[in-house]
Structure formats: structure tokens, C-alpha cells
N, C-alpha and C positions, 0 to 999 in steps of 0.2 A: 593431578589437575587442580589448579588453584580455584578458590571460591569465586574470584572475579570472572574467570572463564566460564564457570558454571552459570553464574548469574547472567552473563551476556548471552550464552547459548540459549537459556530459557527465554530471555527477552525476545530474541530473534525468531524463535520457533514456536511462539505462542500467538494464536490469532487474536488474543485479547490485547496484546501489545504491538502486534504487527498486522495492520489491516491489509497489507499486500502480500501476505504469506502465500496465498495461492499462486500469484504471479511470480513470486520468488521461486517456488518449487517448479513451476512450469518452465521458467527460463533455465533452471539447472537440468531439468529432464531433457529439454531440447539439446543442450550442450552434450549431455551424455549420449543421447540418441544419434547425434551427428558428429561423433568423435571430436568434440570440442572445436568444431568449425563455427567460429563466432558469426561469420557472415550468414550462415544458415539460420541463425537465431535472432537476427536483428529485430524482427517484429516482436518477439517475446521480451527483449531488452527494452524496447520502446514502450511496450505496454506496462512493464514494471516501473519504468521511469515516470510514466504518466500517473500511475497509481500513487507512487511515492509523492509526486508533486501535488496531486489533489489532496491527499491527507495531510501533507505538510501545510498547505494553504488553510485547510480546515482547522488544524491545531493552532496556527498563527492567529487566525481570526478569533477562535474561542479564547485564546490566551489574552488577546488585546481587549476582549469584552469581559474578561474576568470570569468566564464560564469554566467550571471544573466538573469532571476531569477534562483536560484539554483534548484528549482523544476520546471520542464518543464511545459508549459501550457497544459491544458487538451487535446487540439486538437493535440498535438505532442506526447502524451504518448503512444498511440497504436503503432505508427510507431517505437518508441524507443524499445518497448517490442518485436516487430517483428524482428527488426535488431539484438537485443540481442539473441533471440532464434535461428535465422539463424546462427549467429556466434557460439553460444553455441553448436548447433547440428552439426556444420561442422566437417568433419573428421580431426583428428589430423595428422599433417605431421611428 
């Protein structure tokens, strides 16, 4: 196995580098549990896609503001999601 593959595998399987690791594993588990019937796992795929989109938006915003690291530390992520949900669910004026 080459070094590139090892580095990529570590990046994808580390919650420090992949904020959607739980969603990733749940979608794979669903596929495994349902004999790879993609239709049975659409909700899991959509959830993973939403997670990736959210964190990509966060990283884009932090990068444009010059905030480093662009991916917040693991211990700050839950608070960021809560704040987003609070603002997202707030009534529109």
C-alpha cells in the first residue's frame, strides 16, 4: 500500500478531519444491512450529503474570513451546529 493511500484513509476515517464520519458510517451500515439496496438508504445518503454541505459552507466561510483552522476543532463543532440550528429555526422578520 502506498503512502498516499494510507494518508487518504487516515484523513477519511478520522473524526478530526471528517466531521461527517458518523453519517458516513451509518450510510455504509445501511447499505450492508440492506444488501446494497440504495433505495432503502436514501435517507442516510441525504443526511450525509446535508452534513457535508453544512461543513463545506462552514469551511468556506472561515476561509474567506481568514479563520484558521478552516475546519473547527472537534470540541467546537457541536456548539456551532446548535447555533446554526437556533438561527435557522428562528422566525423570519
